[in-house]
C-alpha positions as CSV (number, residue, x, y, z in Angstrom):
1,M,-55.1,23.6,9.2
2,G,-52.9,26.7,7.8
3,L,-53.9,26.2,4.3
4,G,-52.7,29.5,3.5
5,L,-55.7,31.0,1.5
6,R,-54.9,32.3,-2.1
7,W,-58.3,33.6,-3.3
8,P,-60.5,36.3,-1.2
9,L,-62.4,34.1,1.2
10,G,-66.1,33.7,0.0
11,F,-65.3,34.2,-3.6
12,C,-63.8,30.5,-4.3
13,T,-66.8,28.5,-5.2
14,Y,-68.0,30.2,-8.4
15,R,-66.2,30.7,-11.6
16,H,-65.3,34.2,-12.1
17,K,-65.9,34.6,-15.8
18,D,-69.6,33.6,-15.8
19,M,-70.9,35.1,-12.6
20,S,-74.7,33.9,-12.0
21,F,-76.1,31.1,-9.8
22,D,-75.4,28.7,-12.5
23,S,-71.6,29.2,-12.0
24,F,-71.9,27.9,-8.4
25,L,-70.2,24.7,-7.6
26,G,-72.1,21.9,-6.1
27,N,-75.1,21.9,-3.7
28,P,-77.7,22.2,-6.5
29,Q,-80.5,21.6,-3.9
30,A,-79.5,24.9,-2.1
31,I,-79.5,26.8,-5.3
32,A,-82.8,25.6,-6.3
33,A,-84.2,26.5,-2.9
34,I,-82.9,29.9,-3.1
35,R,-84.2,30.5,-6.7
36,E,-87.6,29.1,-5.6
37,M,-87.8,31.9,-2.9
38,L,-86.5,34.8,-5.4
39,A,-89.0,33.6,-8.2
40,G,-91.9,33.7,-5.8
41,G,-90.9,36.7,-4.1
42,R,-91.2,34.8,-0.8
43,V,-87.8,35.6,0.7
44,P,-88.2,35.0,4.6
45,G,-87.0,37.6,7.0
46,A,-84.3,35.4,8.1
47,L,-82.5,32.5,6.5
48,L,-80.0,30.2,8.1
49,F,-77.1,28.6,5.9
50,T,-75.8,25.5,7.5
51,G,-73.4,22.8,6.6
52,P,-69.6,21.9,6.2
53,E,-66.8,24.4,6.0
54,G,-65.6,25.5,2.7
55,V,-68.6,24.5,0.5
56,G,-69.8,28.0,-0.4
57,K,-72.2,29.1,2.2
58,R,-71.0,32.6,2.3
59,T,-70.4,32.8,-1.4
60,L,-74.0,31.8,-2.0
61,A,-75.2,34.3,0.7
62,L,-73.4,37.2,-1.2
63,M,-74.7,36.1,-4.6
64,M,-78.3,36.0,-3.1
65,A,-77.9,39.4,-1.6
66,K,-76.8,40.8,-5.0
67,A,-79.8,39.0,-6.7
68,M,-82.2,40.6,-4.2
69,V,-81.0,44.3,-5.5
70,C,-79.9,43.5,-8.9
71,E,-81.5,45.7,-11.7
72,N,-81.9,42.5,-13.8
73,G,-83.2,40.4,-10.9
74,P,-84.5,39.0,-9.0
75,L,-83.9,35.3,-10.4
76,D,-80.3,36.0,-10.7
77,F,-77.7,38.6,-10.5
78,C,-75.9,40.1,-13.6
79,N,-73.0,41.5,-11.8
80,Q,-72.9,44.4,-14.3
81,C,-75.5,46.8,-13.5
82,A,-75.0,49.7,-11.0
83,R,-76.5,47.9,-8.1
84,C,-74.3,44.7,-8.5
85,R,-71.3,47.0,-8.9
86,K,-72.4,48.9,-5.8
87,A,-72.7,45.6,-4.0
88,E,-69.2,44.5,-4.9
89,Q,-68.0,48.0,-3.5
90,F,-69.7,47.5,-0.4
91,F,-68.2,44.0,0.2
92,F,-64.6,45.1,-0.8
93,T,-64.8,48.2,1.6
94,E,-66.2,45.8,4.6
95,R,-63.3,43.4,4.1
96,E,-60.6,46.2,4.3
97,D,-62.7,47.8,7.4
98,L,-62.5,44.5,9.2
99,A,-58.9,43.8,8.6
100,R,-58.1,47.4,10.1
101,R,-60.3,46.7,13.2
102,R,-58.8,43.2,13.6
103,E,-55.3,44.8,13.7
104,S,-56.2,47.4,16.1
105,K,-54.3,46.5,19.4
106,D,-56.8,49.0,21.4
107,S,-60.0,47.1,22.2
108,T,-62.1,50.1,22.4
109,R,-61.1,51.3,18.9
110,R,-62.1,47.9,17.4
111,V,-65.9,48.9,17.4
112,E,-65.4,52.6,17.2
113,G,-67.4,54.2,14.4
114,L,-69.0,51.1,12.8
115,V,-70.8,52.1,9.6
116,Y,-73.1,49.5,8.1
117,F,-74.0,49.6,4.2
118,D,-77.2,48.3,2.5
119,L,-75.5,45.1,2.1
120,Q,-73.4,44.2,5.1
121,L,-71.1,41.4,5.7
122,I,-70.8,40.9,9.6
123,E,-67.8,38.6,10.9
124,P,-66.2,38.4,14.2
125,I,-63.5,41.2,14.9
126,T,-62.0,39.0,17.6
127,K,-62.8,35.5,18.4
128,F,-66.6,37.0,18.9
129,I,-69.1,39.1,16.8
130,L,-69.1,41.8,19.6
131,T,-72.3,43.1,21.2
132,E,-71.6,46.6,19.5
133,Q,-71.6,44.8,16.1
134,I,-75.2,43.4,16.9
135,R,-76.4,46.8,18.6
136,Q,-75.5,48.6,15.2
137,L,-77.2,45.9,13.2
138,R,-80.3,46.6,15.2
139,T,-80.2,50.2,15.0
140,I,-79.7,50.3,11.0
141,A,-82.1,47.4,10.4
142,Y,-85.2,49.5,11.1
143,T,-84.1,52.4,8.9
144,R,-84.9,52.5,5.3
145,P,-82.1,51.4,2.8
146,F,-79.8,54.3,2.0
147,E,-78.9,53.3,-1.9
148,L,-80.5,50.1,-2.7
149,P,-84.1,48.7,-2.8
150,R,-83.4,46.3,0.0
151,R,-80.8,45.8,3.0
152,V,-79.2,42.4,3.4
153,F,-77.4,41.8,6.7
154,I,-75.1,38.5,6.1
155,I,-73.6,37.3,9.6
156,D,-70.9,34.9,9.2
157,E,-69.9,32.5,11.8
158,A,-73.1,33.4,13.5
159,Q,-72.0,30.8,16.3
160,T,-69.3,33.4,17.4
161,I,-71.9,36.0,18.5
162,H,-71.3,37.1,22.0
163,W,-73.6,35.5,24.5
164,Q,-74.5,39.2,25.7
165,A,-75.5,40.1,22.0
166,V,-77.7,37.0,21.3
167,D,-80.9,38.7,23.1
168,L,-80.3,41.7,20.8
169,L,-80.4,39.7,17.7
170,L,-83.3,37.7,18.8
171,K,-85.5,40.7,19.3
172,V,-84.7,41.9,15.6
173,L,-85.6,38.3,14.4
174,E,-88.7,38.3,16.3
175,E,-90.0,41.4,14.6
176,P,-88.0,41.6,11.1
177,P,-88.1,45.0,9.4
178,E,-89.9,44.9,6.1
179,T,-87.0,46.3,4.0
180,T,-84.2,44.1,5.8
181,S,-83.3,40.4,5.4
182,F,-81.0,38.5,7.4
183,I,-78.9,35.5,6.4
184,L,-77.1,33.7,9.3
185,I,-74.0,31.6,8.4
186,C,-73.3,28.6,10.8
187,P,-71.5,25.1,10.0
188,N,-73.5,23.5,13.0
189,A,-77.0,24.9,13.4
190,Y,-77.1,23.5,16.8
191,E,-74.3,25.6,18.1
192,L,-77.1,28.5,17.9
193,R,-79.7,29.1,20.5
194,S,-83.1,27.2,19.6
195,T,-84.8,30.6,19.6
196,I,-82.6,31.7,17.1
197,R,-82.9,28.6,14.9
198,S,-86.6,28.6,15.2
199,R,-86.9,32.1,13.5
200,C,-84.9,31.3,10.5
201,M,-85.5,29.2,7.3
202,R,-82.6,26.6,7.1
203,V,-80.9,26.1,3.9
204,V,-78.7,23.0,4.3
205,F,-75.5,22.5,2.4
206,Q,-73.5,19.3,1.7
207,P,-70.2,18.4,0.9
208,V,-69.2,19.3,-2.8
209,E,-69.2,16.1,-5.0
210,E,-65.5,14.7,-5.3
211,A,-66.0,14.8,-9.3
212,I,-66.6,18.6,-9.2
213,I,-63.5,19.1,-7.0
214,K,-61.4,17.0,-9.3
215,D,-62.5,19.1,-12.3
216,L,-61.7,22.1,-10.6
217,L,-58.3,20.8,-9.4
218,G,-57.6,19.7,-13.1
219,R,-56.7,23.3,-13.9
220,E,-54.3,23.6,-10.7
221,K,-50.9,23.7,-12.5
222,R,-49.1,23.9,-9.0
223,L,-50.2,20.3,-8.1
224,T,-49.0,17.0,-9.6
225,E,-51.6,14.5,-10.6
226,P,-51.0,12.5,-7.3
227,Q,-51.1,15.7,-5.1
228,K,-54.6,16.6,-7.0
229,A,-55.9,13.1,-6.0
230,L,-54.9,13.4,-2.5
231,A,-56.2,17.1,-2.3
232,A,-59.7,15.9,-3.7
233,R,-59.9,13.4,-0.8
234,V,-58.3,15.2,2.0
235,S,-60.8,18.0,1.4
236,A,-63.7,16.0,2.2
237,G,-66.0,18.0,-0.1
238,S,-64.7,21.5,0.6
239,V,-64.0,23.5,-2.3
240,A,-61.9,26.0,-0.3
241,H,-59.7,23.3,1.3
242,A,-59.0,21.6,-2.0
243,L,-58.0,24.9,-3.7
244,N,-55.7,25.9,-1.0
245,F,-54.2,22.4,-0.3
246,D,-50.6,22.7,0.6
247,P,-49.1,19.0,-0.1
248,A,-45.8,19.8,1.7
249,E,-47.7,21.0,4.7
250,Y,-49.8,18.1,4.8
251,Q,-47.3,15.7,4.5
252,N,-45.1,17.4,7.3
253,R,-48.2,17.2,9.6
254,R,-48.8,13.6,8.6
255,Q,-45.5,12.4,9.0
256,P,-45.3,12.0,12.7
257,W,-48.4,9.8,12.5
258,L,-46.6,7.6,9.9
259,D,-43.7,7.2,12.3
260,F,-46.2,6.5,15.2
261,L,-48.1,3.9,13.1
262,E,-44.7,2.4,11.8
263,A,-43.5,1.9,15.2
264,T,-46.7,0.5,16.8
265,A,-47.4,-1.9,14.0
266,R,-43.7,-3.2,14.1
267,R,-44.9,-5.8,16.8
268,G,-43.1,-8.9,16.7
269,P,-43.2,-12.3,18.6
270,P,-42.5,-12.1,22.5
271,G,-38.8,-11.2,23.0
272,T,-38.7,-9.2,19.9
273,A,-36.7,-5.9,20.4
274,V,-39.0,-2.7,20.4
275,D,-37.6,0.5,18.9
276,W,-38.7,2.7,21.7
277,R,-36.9,5.7,20.3
278,S,-38.8,5.8,17.2
279,L,-42.1,5.6,19.3
280,F,-41.2,8.4,21.9
281,D,-39.8,10.6,19.2
282,S,-43.1,10.3,17.2
283,A,-45.2,10.9,20.2
284,R,-43.3,14.0,21.0
285,A,-43.5,15.3,17.4
286,L,-47.5,14.6,17.6
287,A,-47.5,16.9,20.9
288,E,-45.7,19.8,19.5
289,N,-48.3,21.9,17.6
290,R,-50.5,22.7,20.5
291,D,-52.1,25.8,18.5
292,D,-53.7,23.4,16.2
293,F,-53.8,20.2,18.1
294,E,-57.2,19.5,16.6
295,G,-55.9,19.7,13.1
296,T,-53.0,17.1,14.3
297,L,-56.0,14.8,15.5
298,K,-57.9,15.3,12.3
299,V,-55.1,13.9,10.3
300,G,-54.8,10.9,12.7
301,Y,-58.5,10.2,12.5
302,S,-58.3,10.0,8.5
303,L,-55.5,7.4,8.8
304,L,-57.2,5.3,11.2
305,S,-60.3,5.4,8.9
306,D,-58.3,4.4,6.0
307,L,-56.7,1.6,8.2
308,M,-60.2,0.3,9.1
309,H,-61.7,0.5,5.6
310,L,-58.7,-1.4,4.3
311,L,-58.9,-4.0,6.9
312,L,-62.7,-4.7,6.4
313,D,-62.5,-4.2,2.5
314,P,-58.9,-4.0,0.9
315,A,-60.4,-3.2,-2.5
316,A,-62.6,-0.4,-1.4
317,D,-62.0,2.9,-3.1
318,T,-62.6,4.9,0.1
319,V,-59.1,5.6,1.2
320,V,-58.4,9.3,2.0
321,N,-54.5,9.0,2.0
322,V,-54.4,7.7,-1.6
323,D,-50.8,8.2,-1.7
324,L,-50.3,5.8,1.0
325,S,-52.4,2.8,0.0
326,T,-49.7,0.2,-0.3
327,R,-48.2,1.0,3.2
328,L,-51.7,1.3,5.1
329,K,-52.4,-2.2,3.6
330,G,-49.3,-3.5,5.1
331,W,-50.2,-2.0,8.5
332,A,-53.8,-2.8,8.7
333,P,-53.7,-6.5,9.4
334,K,-50.6,-5.9,11.8
335,L,-52.6,-3.4,13.9
336,A,-56.0,-5.6,13.4
337,L,-59.4,-4.3,14.5
338,S,-58.3,-4.3,18.3
339,G,-55.4,-2.3,17.6
340,I,-57.1,0.4,15.4
341,E,-60.1,0.6,18.1
342,K,-57.4,1.1,20.8
343,L,-56.0,4.0,18.7
344,K,-59.2,5.4,18.1
345,A,-59.9,5.4,21.8
346,G,-56.8,7.0,22.5
347,L,-57.5,9.9,20.2
348,D,-60.6,10.4,21.7
349,Q,-59.1,10.7,24.9
350,A,-56.4,13.0,23.6
351,Y,-59.2,15.3,22.5
352,R,-61.0,15.4,25.8
353,L,-57.7,16.1,27.6
354,Q,-56.5,18.9,25.3
355,I,-59.8,21.0,26.5
356,R,-58.1,20.7,29.9
357,N,-54.8,21.9,28.5
358,V,-53.1,18.6,29.4
359,N,-49.8,17.9,27.5
360,P,-50.8,14.9,25.1
361,Q,-47.3,13.7,24.8
362,L,-47.5,11.3,27.6
363,G,-50.8,10.1,26.3
364,F,-49.4,9.1,23.1
365,E,-46.5,7.4,24.7
366,T,-48.9,5.5,27.0
367,L,-51.0,4.4,24.1
368,G,-47.8,3.2,22.1
369,I,-46.4,1.1,24.8
370,D,-50.0,-0.2,25.5
371,L,-50.3,-1.3,21.7
372,L,-46.7,-2.8,21.8
373,S,-47.1,-4.6,25.1
374,G,-50.4,-5.9,24.2
375,H,-51.8,-4.6,27.6
376,N,-55.2,-2.9,27.5
377,S,-54.6,-0.1,30.1
378,L,-56.8,2.5,28.6
379,G,-59.5,2.0,31.4
380,H,-57.2,2.6,34.3
């Protein structure tokens, strides 16, 4: 959603002053599972961290990698010993190298001279994790670690592994080296091939509790109290999204939806004049951001969900757009259940059509006309 990250990605879900598993925010069941593996010395050859975006999957993978090599481990990591400092150095160097490769305009140079450390974070260089990246992983995995007692490969956004490289990874997972562990990170495990999933022990992450996010946002001086309340709800349990919430950007993205809902909810008795200009202007604004149309639809879905909850139970404390509760309560009965359902069907259709690169403006205009005229034309 163009949130503009301010903290190094992957290091935003633990408190920097007290670096240990205890400092990790939320998902106590994931922490407990990892601690149990480390305590028993039963870390599997391959793990799969799966769950919503921004809840700390990568952060915990980096923590676990440190704990597996820490001089004071393996139950935790100290972040002070020579091995922990070496791990941090590896991760920093990898981020710099990745940024340089992503900026390269020469596709052949993007994978030239790949060097993997004992602790390696592997991410997409383009929109894919490239075949050469996985080939290098396979080559290095079967050698002994260079500086640390164990090698850990963390594959972030594993769902982006190029299809030509999946078999290369599968061969390594089928016969994992004794001195190498793999941690795959993927929001939706079912985006991975079943043969990959079956060779990994799964650690499932959940959205972080709203109370934890509110407590964290309490220290954010850049946000007002109403903005903090909105950020906690809009983030949907994602610490990263909450910390990087831009209220001005969100409100700008949301405004065309408010104009559209205002126009469609303003239905009067037969013969009442309709403000077609407002309807068409808002439909055009909703279709403008083609690069992140899914983000636009996400805001629309959240507003429809709020309207549905308020229609069924006006007293329910489940509204995401908490700063708009009064306006939404006014619109909900005017749109009624049939209108909200029709809007939902229209958004579903817009999502399907955008995959075919169809301009959604006409669809929004047709949906608005349909709501205002009272005719059910979605099926035609």
